PDB file of N, CA, C and O in Angstrom:
ATOM      1  N   MET A   1       0.820  -1.241  -0.082  1.00  0.00           N
ATOM      2  CA  MET A   1       0.079  -0.077  -0.048  1.00  0.00           C
ATOM      3  C   MET A   1       0.858   1.334   0.020  1.00  0.00           C
ATOM      4  O   MET A   1       0.398   2.356  -0.488  1.00  0.00           O
ATOM      5  N   ASN A   2       1.965   1.282   0.635  1.00  0.00           N
ATOM      6  CA  ASN A   2       2.735   2.375   0.799  1.00  0.00           C
ATOM      7  C   ASN A   2       3.373   2.723  -0.494  1.00  0.00           C
ATOM      8  O   ASN A   2       3.528   3.915  -0.763  1.00  0.00           O
ATOM      9  N   LEU A   3       3.778   1.754  -1.365  1.00  0.00           N
ATOM     10  CA  LEU A   3       4.362   1.874  -2.566  1.00  0.00           C
ATOM     11  C   LEU A   3       3.378   2.688  -3.479  1.00  0.00           C
ATOM     12  O   LEU A   3       3.758   3.668  -4.121  1.00  0.00           O
ATOM     13  N   ALA A   4       2.028   2.198  -3.496  1.00  0.00           N
ATOM     14  CA  ALA A   4       1.070   2.792  -4.272  1.00  0.00           C
ATOM     15  C   ALA A   4       0.808   4.342  -3.851  1.00  0.00           C
ATOM     16  O   ALA A   4       0.672   5.271  -4.646  1.00  0.00           O
ATOM     17  N   MET A   5       0.772   4.413  -2.623  1.00  0.00           N
ATOM     18  CA  MET A   5       0.655   5.837  -2.015  1.00  0.00           C
ATOM     19  C   MET A   5       1.887   6.725  -2.428  1.00  0.00           C
ATOM     20  O   MET A   5       1.750   7.892  -2.796  1.00  0.00           O
ATOM     21  N   ASN A   6       3.002   6.137  -2.348  1.00  0.00           N
ATOM     22  CA  ASN A   6       4.169   6.932  -2.757  1.00  0.00           C
ATOM     23  C   ASN A   6       4.239   7.262  -4.283  1.00  0.00           C
ATOM     24  O   ASN A   6       4.688   8.349  -4.648  1.00  0.00           O
ATOM     25  N   LEU A   7       3.848   6.434  -5.074  1.00  0.00           N
ATOM     26  CA  LEU A   7       3.838   6.746  -6.526  1.00  0.00           C
ATOM     27  C   LEU A   7       2.732   7.590  -6.855  1.00  0.00           C
ATOM     28  O   LEU A   7       2.862   8.308  -7.846  1.00  0.00           O
ATOM     29  N   THR A   8       1.654   7.634  -6.197  1.00  0.00           N
ATOM     30  CA  THR A   8       0.598   8.550  -6.411  1.00  0.00           C
ATOM     31  C   THR A   8       1.021   9.958  -5.997  1.00  0.00           C
ATOM     32  O   THR A   8       0.794  10.950  -6.691  1.00  0.00           O
ATOM     33  N   GLY A   9       1.610   9.977  -4.895  1.00  0.00           N
ATOM     34  CA  GLY A   9       2.223  11.227  -4.346  1.00  0.00           C
ATOM     35  C   GLY A   9       3.171  11.881  -5.158  1.00  0.00           C
ATOM     36  O   GLY A   9       3.142  13.101  -5.322  1.00  0.00           O
ATOM     37  N   MET A  10       4.141  11.025  -5.759  1.00  0.00           N
ATOM     38  CA  MET A  10       5.212  11.432  -6.479  1.00  0.00           C
ATOM     39  C   MET A  10       4.787  12.024  -7.884  1.00  0.00           C
ATOM     40  O   MET A  10       5.436  12.908  -8.443  1.00  0.00           O
ATOM     41  N   SER A  11       3.602  11.438  -8.418  1.00  0.00           N
ATOM     42  CA  SER A  11       2.998  11.942  -9.671  1.00  0.00           C
ATOM     43  C   SER A  11       2.498  13.345  -9.283  1.00  0.00           C
ATOM     44  O   SER A  11       2.760  14.309 -10.002  1.00  0.00           O
ATOM     45  N   MET A  12       1.837  13.459  -8.239  1.00  0.00           N
ATOM     46  CA  MET A  12       1.162  14.751  -7.952  1.00  0.00           C
ATOM     47  C   MET A  12       2.350  15.875  -7.696  1.00  0.00           C
ATOM     48  O   MET A  12       2.203  17.037  -8.076  1.00  0.00           O
ATOM     49  N   TRP A  13       3.489  15.438  -7.046  1.00  0.00           N
ATOM     50  CA  TRP A  13       4.628  16.368  -6.976  1.00  0.00           C
ATOM     51  C   TRP A  13       5.195  16.816  -8.207  1.00  0.00           C
ATOM     52  O   TRP A  13       5.556  17.979  -8.387  1.00  0.00           O
ATOM     53  N   CYS A  14       5.296  15.721  -9.228  1.00  0.00           N
ATOM     54  CA  CYS A  14       5.850  15.956 -10.556  1.00  0.00           C
ATOM     55  C   CYS A  14       5.043  16.997 -11.186  1.00  0.00           C
ATOM     56  O   CYS A  14       5.564  17.960 -11.749  1.00  0.00           O
ATOM     57  N   LEU A  15       3.690  16.809 -11.096  1.00  0.00           N
ATOM     58  CA  LEU A  15       2.703  17.764 -11.781  1.00  0.00           C
ATOM     59  C   LEU A  15       2.906  19.211 -11.244  1.00  0.00           C
ATOM     60  O   LEU A  15       2.848  20.180 -12.001  1.00  0.00           O
ATOM     61  N   ILE A  16       3.148  19.324  -9.905  1.00  0.00           N
ATOM     62  CA  ILE A  16       3.332  20.595  -9.219  1.00  0.00           C
ATOM     63  C   ILE A  16       4.643  21.224  -9.662  1.00  0.00           C
ATOM     64  O   ILE A  16       4.699  22.425  -9.930  1.00  0.00           O
ATOM     65  N   ALA A  17       5.715  20.407  -9.741  1.00  0.00           N
ATOM     66  CA  ALA A  17       7.025  20.856 -10.164  1.00  0.00           C
ATOM     67  C   ALA A  17       6.876  21.421 -11.667  1.00  0.00           C
ATOM     68  O   ALA A  17       7.346  22.501 -12.024  1.00  0.00           O
ATOM     69  N   TYR A  18       6.210  20.607 -12.432  1.00  0.00           N
ATOM     70  CA  TYR A  18       6.128  21.026 -13.967  1.00  0.00           C
ATOM     71  C   TYR A  18       5.410  22.421 -14.057  1.00  0.00           C
ATOM     72  O   TYR A  18       5.836  23.330 -14.770  1.00  0.00           O
ATOM     73  N   TRP A  19       4.234  22.517 -13.239  1.00  0.00           N
ATOM     74  CA  TRP A  19       3.500  23.718 -13.141  1.00  0.00           C
ATOM     75  C   TRP A  19       4.366  24.853 -12.833  1.00  0.00           C
ATOM     76  O   TRP A  19       4.334  25.886 -13.502  1.00  0.00           O
ATOM     77  N   MET A  20       5.212  24.664 -11.737  1.00  0.00           N
ATOM     78  CA  MET A  20       6.153  25.788 -11.196  1.00  0.00           C
ATOM     79  C   MET A  20       7.106  26.197 -12.179  1.00  0.00           C
ATOM     80  O   MET A  20       7.391  27.378 -12.374  1.00  0.00           O
ATOM     81  N   TYR A  21       7.684  25.068 -12.906  1.00  0.00           N
ATOM     82  CA  TYR A  21       8.819  25.332 -13.867  1.00  0.00           C
ATOM     83  C   TYR A  21       8.019  26.329 -15.072  1.00  0.00           C
ATOM     84  O   TYR A  21       8.398  27.467 -15.350  1.00  0.00           O
ATOM     85  N   CYS A  22       7.033  25.747 -15.604  1.00  0.00           N
ATOM     86  CA  CYS A  22       6.400  26.611 -16.556  1.00  0.00           C
ATOM     87  C   CYS A  22       5.963  27.955 -16.148  1.00  0.00           C
ATOM     88  O   CYS A  22       6.040  28.896 -16.937  1.00  0.00           O
ATOM     89  N   HIS A  23       5.488  28.095 -14.903  1.00  0.00           N
ATOM     90  CA  HIS A  23       5.098  29.445 -14.428  1.00  0.00           C
ATOM     91  C   HIS A  23       6.367  30.374 -14.338  1.00  0.00           C
ATOM     92  O   HIS A  23       6.292  31.563 -14.649  1.00  0.00           O
ATOM     93  N   ASN A  24       7.632  29.743 -13.866  1.00  0.00           N
ATOM     94  CA  ASN A  24       8.807  30.505 -13.912  1.00  0.00           C
ATOM     95  C   ASN A  24       9.276  30.827 -15.340  1.00  0.00           C
ATOM     96  O   ASN A  24       9.866  31.893 -15.515  1.00  0.00           O
ATOM     97  N   GLU A  25       9.074  30.032 -16.332  1.00  0.00           N
ATOM     98  CA  GLU A  25       9.440  30.280 -17.605  1.00  0.00           C
ATOM     99  C   GLU A  25       8.592  31.282 -18.368  1.00  0.00           C
ATOM    100  O   GLU A  25       8.891  31.657 -19.502  1.00  0.00           O
ATOM    101  N   GLY A  26       7.495  31.713 -17.685  1.00  0.00           N
ATOM    102  CA  GLY A  26       6.593  32.809 -18.314  1.00  0.00           C
ATOM    103  C   GLY A  26       5.431  32.025 -19.122  1.00  0.00           C
ATOM    104  O   GLY A  26       4.745  32.701 -19.888  1.00  0.00           O
ATOM    105  N   VAL A  27       5.167  30.637 -18.999  1.00  0.00           N
ATOM    106  CA  VAL A  27       4.063  30.096 -19.725  1.00  0.00           C
ATOM    107  C   VAL A  27       2.795  30.403 -18.851  1.00  0.00           C
ATOM    108  O   VAL A  27       2.702  30.221 -17.637  1.00  0.00           O
ATOM    109  N   GLY A  28       1.854  30.895 -19.681  1.00  0.00           N
ATOM    110  CA  GLY A  28       0.623  31.160 -18.967  1.00  0.00           C
ATOM    111  C   GLY A  28      -0.387  30.011 -18.894  1.00  0.00           C
ATOM    112  O   GLY A  28      -0.419  29.122 -19.745  1.00  0.00           O
ATOM    113  N   PHE A  29      -1.139  30.063 -17.933  1.00  0.00           N
ATOM    114  CA  PHE A  29      -2.262  28.924 -17.800  1.00  0.00           C
ATOM    115  C   PHE A  29      -3.570  29.574 -17.854  1.00  0.00           C
ATOM    116  O   PHE A  29      -3.770  30.696 -17.388  1.00  0.00           O
ATOM    117  N   THR A  30      -4.434  28.877 -18.412  1.00  0.00           N
ATOM    118  CA  THR A  30      -5.802  29.436 -18.397  1.00  0.00           C
ATOM    119  C   THR A  30      -6.531  28.924 -17.249  1.00  0.00           C
ATOM    120  O   THR A  30      -6.047  27.984 -16.618  1.00  0.00           O
ATOM    121  N   ASN A  31      -7.620  29.428 -16.916  1.00  0.00           N
ATOM    122  CA  ASN A  31      -8.451  29.192 -15.718  1.00  0.00           C
ATOM    123  C   ASN A  31      -8.818  27.669 -15.842  1.00  0.00           C
ATOM    124  O   ASN A  31      -8.875  26.999 -14.811  1.00  0.00           O
ATOM    125  N   LYS A  32      -9.063  27.110 -17.040  1.00  0.00           N
ATOM    126  CA  LYS A  32      -9.362  25.685 -17.226  1.00  0.00           C
ATOM    127  C   LYS A  32      -8.263  24.839 -16.769  1.00  0.00           C
ATOM    128  O   LYS A  32      -8.441  23.832 -16.083  1.00  0.00           O
ATOM    129  N   ASP A  33      -6.985  25.315 -17.206  1.00  0.00           N
ATOM    130  CA  ASP A  33      -5.761  24.491 -16.830  1.00  0.00           C
ATOM    131  C   ASP A  33      -5.762  24.407 -15.273  1.00  0.00           C
ATOM    132  O   ASP A  33      -5.505  23.336 -14.722  1.00  0.00           O
ATOM    133  N   LEU A  34      -6.044  25.506 -14.579  1.00  0.00           N
ATOM    134  CA  LEU A  34      -5.761  25.708 -13.071  1.00  0.00           C
ATOM    135  C   LEU A  34      -6.905  24.754 -12.417  1.00  0.00           C
ATOM    136  O   LEU A  34      -6.733  24.019 -11.444  1.00  0.00           O
ATOM    137  N   ALA A  35      -7.962  24.898 -13.065  1.00  0.00           N
ATOM    138  CA  ALA A  35      -9.198  23.974 -12.528  1.00  0.00           C
ATOM    139  C   ALA A  35      -8.916  22.564 -12.625  1.00  0.00           C
ATOM    140  O   ALA A  35      -9.286  21.788 -11.744  1.00  0.00           O
ATOM    141  N   HIS A  36      -8.183  22.130 -13.806  1.00  0.00           N
ATOM    142  CA  HIS A  36      -7.906  20.758 -13.882  1.00  0.00           C
ATOM    143  C   HIS A  36      -6.852  20.415 -12.775  1.00  0.00           C
ATOM    144  O   HIS A  36      -6.952  19.349 -12.168  1.00  0.00           O
ATOM    145  N   VAL A  37      -5.854  21.290 -12.504  1.00  0.00           N
ATOM    146  CA  VAL A  37      -4.771  20.865 -11.462  1.00  0.00           C
ATOM    147  C   VAL A  37      -5.583  20.780 -10.198  1.00  0.00           C
ATOM    148  O   VAL A  37      -5.378  19.807  -9.473  1.00  0.00           O
ATOM    149  N   THR A  38      -6.456  21.653  -9.851  1.00  0.00           N
ATOM    150  CA  THR A  38      -7.268  21.593  -8.650  1.00  0.00           C
ATOM    151  C   THR A  38      -8.095  20.309  -8.505  1.00  0.00           C
ATOM    152  O   THR A  38      -8.224  19.774  -7.404  1.00  0.00           O
ATOM    153  N   ASN A  39      -8.662  19.809  -9.638  1.00  0.00           N
ATOM    154  CA  ASN A  39      -9.365  18.613  -9.584  1.00  0.00           C
ATOM    155  C   ASN A  39      -8.371  17.463  -9.473  1.00  0.00           C
ATOM    156  O   ASN A  39      -8.728  16.480  -8.825  1.00  0.00           O
ATOM    157  N   LEU A  40      -7.367  17.475  -9.938  1.00  0.00           N
ATOM    158  CA  LEU A  40      -6.353  16.497  -9.727  1.00  0.00           C
ATOM    159  C   LEU A  40      -5.937  16.349  -8.381  1.00  0.00           C
ATOM    160  O   LEU A  40      -5.744  15.217  -7.938  1.00  0.00           O
ATOM    161  N   GLN A  41      -5.755  17.486  -7.582  1.00  0.00           N
ATOM    162  CA  GLN A  41      -5.364  17.581  -6.209  1.00  0.00           C
ATOM    163  C   GLN A  41      -6.529  16.884  -5.399  1.00  0.00           C
ATOM    164  O   GLN A  41      -6.257  16.165  -4.438  1.00  0.00           O
ATOM    165  N   LYS A  42      -7.756  17.095  -5.779  1.00  0.00           N
ATOM    166  CA  LYS A  42      -8.880  16.562  -5.029  1.00  0.00           C
ATOM    167  C   LYS A  42      -8.923  15.108  -5.257  1.00  0.00           C
ATOM    168  O   LYS A  42      -9.178  14.381  -4.297  1.00  0.00           O
ATOM    169  N   VAL A  43      -8.694  14.576  -6.474  1.00  0.00           N
ATOM    170  CA  VAL A  43      -8.647  13.139  -6.791  1.00  0.00           C
ATOM    171  C   VAL A  43      -7.487  12.614  -5.893  1.00  0.00           C
ATOM    172  O   VAL A  43      -7.767  11.651  -5.178  1.00  0.00           O
ATOM    173  N   PHE A  44      -6.296  13.088  -5.837  1.00  0.00           N
ATOM    174  CA  PHE A  44      -5.196  12.557  -5.238  1.00  0.00           C
ATOM    175  C   PHE A  44      -5.519  12.524  -3.756  1.00  0.00           C
ATOM    176  O   PHE A  44      -5.118  11.557  -3.108  1.00  0.00           O
ATOM    177  N   LYS A  45      -6.194  13.474  -3.164  1.00  0.00           N
ATOM    178  CA  LYS A  45      -6.613  13.532  -1.635  1.00  0.00           C
ATOM    179  C   LYS A  45      -7.496  12.209  -1.505  1.00  0.00           C
ATOM    180  O   LYS A  45      -7.248  11.391  -0.618  1.00  0.00           O
ATOM    181  N   ALA A  46      -8.412  12.046  -2.310  1.00  0.00           N
ATOM    182  CA  ALA A  46      -9.526  11.078  -2.298  1.00  0.00           C
ATOM    183  C   ALA A  46      -8.834   9.644  -2.533  1.00  0.00           C
ATOM    184  O   ALA A  46      -9.291   8.679  -1.920  1.00  0.00           O
ATOM    185  N   GLN A  47      -7.844   9.497  -3.325  1.00  0.00           N
ATOM    186  CA  GLN A  47      -7.171   8.261  -3.534  1.00  0.00           C
ATOM    187  C   GLN A  47      -6.424   7.834  -2.324  1.00  0.00           C
ATOM    188  O   GLN A  47      -6.493   6.706  -1.836  1.00  0.00           O
ATOM    189  N   LYS A  48      -5.638   8.910  -1.833  1.00  0.00           N
ATOM    190  CA  LYS A  48      -4.945   8.685  -0.506  1.00  0.00           C
ATOM    191  C   LYS A  48      -5.971   8.210   0.586  1.00  0.00           C
ATOM    192  O   LYS A  48      -5.798   7.143   1.175  1.00  0.00           O
ATOM    193  N   THR A  49      -6.943   8.953   0.816  1.00  0.00           N
ATOM    194  CA  THR A  49      -7.884   8.453   1.872  1.00  0.00           C
ATOM    195  C   THR A  49      -8.391   7.116   1.605  1.00  0.00           C
ATOM    196  O   THR A  49      -8.389   6.288   2.516  1.00  0.00           O
ATOM    197  N   LEU A  50      -8.875   6.790   0.312  1.00  0.00           N
ATOM    198  CA  LEU A  50      -9.180   5.355   0.001  1.00  0.00           C
ATOM    199  C   LEU A  50      -8.184   4.337   0.347  1.00  0.00           C
ATOM    200  O   LEU A  50      -8.523   3.266   0.850  1.00  0.00           O
ATOM    201  N   LEU A  51      -6.898   4.654   0.078  1.00  0.00           N
ATOM    202  CA  LEU A  51      -5.824   3.620   0.285  1.00  0.00           C
ATOM    203  C   LEU A  51      -5.618   3.530   1.791  1.00  0.00           C
ATOM    204  O   LEU A  51      -5.326   2.444   2.290  1.00  0.00           O
ATOM    205  N   HIS A  52      -5.752   4.584   2.508  1.00  0.00           N
ATOM    206  CA  HIS A  52      -5.704   4.604   3.962  1.00  0.00           C
ATOM    207  C   HIS A  52      -6.848   3.657   4.490  1.00  0.00           C
ATOM    208  O   HIS A  52      -6.578   2.803   5.335  1.00  0.00           O
ATOM    209  N   LEU A  53      -8.018   3.793   4.036  1.00  0.00           N
ATOM    210  CA  LEU A  53      -9.185   3.047   4.556  1.00  0.00           C
ATOM    211  C   LEU A  53      -9.092   1.577   4.214  1.00  0.00           C
ATOM    212  O   LEU A  53      -9.436   0.702   5.009  1.00  0.00           O
ATOM    213  N   ARG A  54      -8.599   1.327   2.960  1.00  0.00           N
ATOM    214  CA  ARG A  54      -8.252  -0.087   2.663  1.00  0.00           C
ATOM    215  C   ARG A  54      -7.158  -0.760   3.562  1.00  0.00           C
ATOM    216  O   ARG A  54      -7.275  -1.939   3.897  1.00  0.00           O
ATOM    217  N   LEU A  55      -6.136  -0.023   3.929  1.00  0.00           N
ATOM    218  CA  LEU A  55      -5.200  -0.482   4.744  1.00  0.00           C
ATOM    219  C   LEU A  55      -5.810  -0.690   6.156  1.00  0.00           C
ATOM    220  O   LEU A  55      -5.562  -1.720   6.782  1.00  0.00           O
ATOM    221  N   LEU A  56      -6.507   0.162   6.595  1.00  0.00           N
ATOM    222  CA  LEU A  56      -7.136  -0.159   7.881  1.00  0.00           C
ATOM    223  C   LEU A  56      -8.234  -1.330   7.934  1.00  0.00           C
ATOM    224  O   LEU A  56      -8.404  -2.031   8.931  1.00  0.00           O
ATOM    225  N   MET A  57      -8.962  -1.455   6.731  1.00  0.00           N
ATOM    226  CA  MET A  57      -9.891  -2.603   6.525  1.00  0.00           C
ATOM    227  C   MET A  57      -8.961  -3.933   6.590  1.00  0.00           C
ATOM    228  O   MET A  57      -9.317  -4.914   7.242  1.00  0.00           O
ATOM    229  N   ALA A  58      -7.775  -3.893   5.885  1.00  0.00           N
ATOM    230  CA  ALA A  58      -7.098  -5.124   5.900  1.00  0.00           C
ATOM    231  C   ALA A  58      -6.509  -5.552   7.190  1.00  0.00           C
ATOM    232  O   ALA A  58      -6.415  -6.735   7.517  1.00  0.00           O
ATOM    233  N   GLN A  59      -6.106  -4.527   7.930  1.00  0.00           N
ATOM    234  CA  GLN A  59      -5.554  -4.825   9.316  1.00  0.00           C
ATOM    235  C   GLN A  59      -6.700  -5.226  10.140  1.00  0.00           C
ATOM    236  O   GLN A  59      -6.489  -6.105  10.975  1.00  0.00           O
ATOM    237  N   HIS A  60      -7.869  -4.733  10.048  1.00  0.00           N
ATOM    238  CA  HIS A  60      -9.028  -5.347  10.855  1.00  0.00           C
ATOM    239  C   HIS A  60      -9.484  -6.726  10.483  1.00  0.00           C
ATOM    240  O   HIS A  60      -9.893  -7.536  11.315  1.00  0.00           O
ATOM    241  N   HIS A  61      -9.389  -6.976   9.083  1.00  0.00           N
ATOM    242  CA  HIS A  61      -9.717  -8.335   8.685  1.00  0.00           C
ATOM    243  C   HIS A  61      -8.696  -9.194   9.316  1.00  0.00           C
ATOM    244  O   HIS A  61      -9.079 -10.203   9.908  1.00  0.00           O
ATOM    245  N   GLU A  62      -7.501  -8.923   9.260  1.00  0.00           N
ATOM    246  CA  GLU A  62      -6.331  -9.712   9.817  1.00  0.00           C
ATOM    247  C   GLU A  62      -6.624  -9.995  11.337  1.00  0.00           C
ATOM    248  O   GLU A  62      -6.500 -11.126  11.806  1.00  0.00           O
ATOM    249  N   GLU A  63      -6.957  -9.074  11.967  1.00  0.00           N
ATOM    250  CA  GLU A  63      -7.351  -9.194  13.400  1.00  0.00           C
ATOM    251  C   GLU A  63      -8.464 -10.061  13.651  1.00  0.00           C
ATOM    252  O   GLU A  63      -8.397 -10.920  14.531  1.00  0.00           O
ATOM    253  N   LEU A  64      -9.562  -9.886  12.886  1.00  0.00           N
ATOM    254  CA  LEU A  64     -10.814 -10.870  12.902  1.00  0.00           C
ATOM    255  C   LEU A  64     -10.352 -12.280  12.629  1.00  0.00           C
ATOM    256  O   LEU A  64     -10.696 -13.202  13.368  1.00  0.00           O
ATOM    257  N   THR A  65      -9.580 -12.459  11.579  1.00  0.00           N
ATOM    258  CA  THR A  65      -9.123 -13.737  11.173  1.00  0.00           C
ATOM    259  C   THR A  65      -8.352 -14.440  12.392  1.00  0.00           C
ATOM    260  O   THR A  65      -8.482 -15.640  12.635  1.00  0.00           O
ATOM    261  N   THR A  66      -7.571 -13.610  13.101  1.00  0.00           N
ATOM    262  CA  THR A  66      -6.810 -14.182  14.234  1.00  0.00           C
ATOM    263  C   THR A  66      -7.686 -14.628  15.338  1.00  0.00           C
ATOM    264  O   THR A  66      -7.494 -15.672  15.962  1.00  0.00           O
ATOM    265  N   VAL A  67      -8.792 -13.687  15.590  1.00  0.00           N
ATOM    266  CA  VAL A  67      -9.778 -13.972  16.615  1.00  0.00           C
ATOM    267  C   VAL A  67     -10.498 -15.215  16.422  1.00  0.00           C
ATOM    268  O   VAL A  67     -10.586 -16.104  17.269  1.00  0.00           O
ATOM    269  N   ILE A  68     -11.075 -15.232  15.114  1.00  0.00           N
ATOM    270  CA  ILE A  68     -11.851 -16.330  14.762  1.00  0.00           C
ATOM    271  C   ILE A  68     -11.005 -17.674  14.714  1.00  0.00           C
ATOM    272  O   ILE A  68     -11.555 -18.730  15.025  1.00  0.00           O
ATOM    273  N   GLY A  69      -9.762 -17.646  14.352  1.00  0.00           N
ATOM    274  CA  GLY A  69      -8.821 -18.894  14.505  1.00  0.00           C
ATOM    275  C   GLY A  69      -8.713 -19.260  16.028  1.00  0.00           C
ATOM    276  O   GLY A  69      -8.821 -20.411  16.452  1.00  0.00           O
ATOM    277  N   THR A  70      -8.516 -18.290  16.703  1.00  0.00           N
ATOM    278  CA  THR A  70      -8.230 -18.603  18.236  1.00  0.00           C
ATOM    279  C   THR A  70      -9.588 -19.278  18.663  1.00  0.00           C
ATOM    280  O   THR A  70      -9.556 -20.396  19.179  1.00  0.00           O
ATOM    281  N   LEU A  71     -10.700 -18.666  18.473  1.00  0.00           N
ATOM    282  CA  LEU A  71     -12.085 -19.264  19.001  1.00  0.00           C
ATOM    283  C   LEU A  71     -12.260 -20.718  18.365  1.00  0.00           C
ATOM    284  O   LEU A  71     -12.683 -21.637  19.066  1.00  0.00           O
ATOM    285  N   ALA A  72     -11.961 -20.889  17.159  1.00  0.00           N
ATOM    286  CA  ALA A  72     -12.105 -22.176  16.583  1.00  0.00           C
ATOM    287  C   ALA A  72     -11.145 -23.245  17.185  1.00  0.00           C
ATOM    288  O   ALA A  72     -11.509 -24.404  17.379  1.00  0.00           O
ATOM    289  N   MET A  73      -9.942 -22.801  17.457  1.00  0.00           N
ATOM    290  CA  MET A  73      -9.067 -23.607  18.069  1.00  0.00           C
ATOM    291  C   MET A  73      -9.518 -24.068  19.636  1.00  0.00           C
ATOM    292  O   MET A  73      -9.372 -25.192  20.114  1.00  0.00           O
ATOM    293  N   ALA A  74     -10.034 -23.030  20.216  1.00  0.00           N
ATOM    294  CA  ALA A  74     -10.579 -23.345  21.526  1.00  0.00           C
ATOM    295  C   ALA A  74     -11.732 -24.144  21.511  1.00  0.00           C
ATOM    296  O   ALA A  74     -11.876 -24.999  22.385  1.00  0.00           O
ATOM    297  N   ALA A  75     -12.632 -23.967  20.572  1.00  0.00           N
ATOM    298  CA  ALA A  75     -13.863 -24.795  20.415  1.00  0.00           C
ATOM    299  C   ALA A  75     -13.532 -26.210  20.095  1.00  0.00           C
ATOM    300  O   ALA A  75     -14.254 -27.105  20.535  1.00  0.00           O
ATOM    301  N   SER A  76     -12.424 -26.495  19.311  1.00  0.00           N
ATOM    302  CA  SER A  76     -12.162 -27.818  18.974  1.00  0.00           C
ATOM    303  C   SER A  76     -11.497 -28.641  19.978  1.00  0.00           C
ATOM    304  O   SER A  76     -11.427 -29.860  19.825  1.00  0.00           O
ATOM    305  N   THR A  77     -10.967 -28.009  21.072  1.00  0.00           N
ATOM    306  CA  THR A  77     -10.314 -28.684  22.169  1.00  0.00           C
ATOM    307  C   THR A  77     -11.176 -29.176  23.158  1.00  0.00           C
ATOM    308  O   THR A  77     -10.720 -29.768  24.136  1.00  0.00           O
TER     309      THR A  77
END
């Protein structure tokens, strides 16, 4: 999960770095371009939140599996 999160984060930082480079070189951006970057930032935040939730669910699933295994072992003895 961390690798996916880092790759997504890296792509966002690359986009921001590109935008800053173009801005410093005097390349103008339209409001549509800026809105697109804003939308990408929102998508990135949503993806990061979903990855975090999936990680929490996986950890919770692992804990439940351990508890069920322990209960099954106790019931079989």
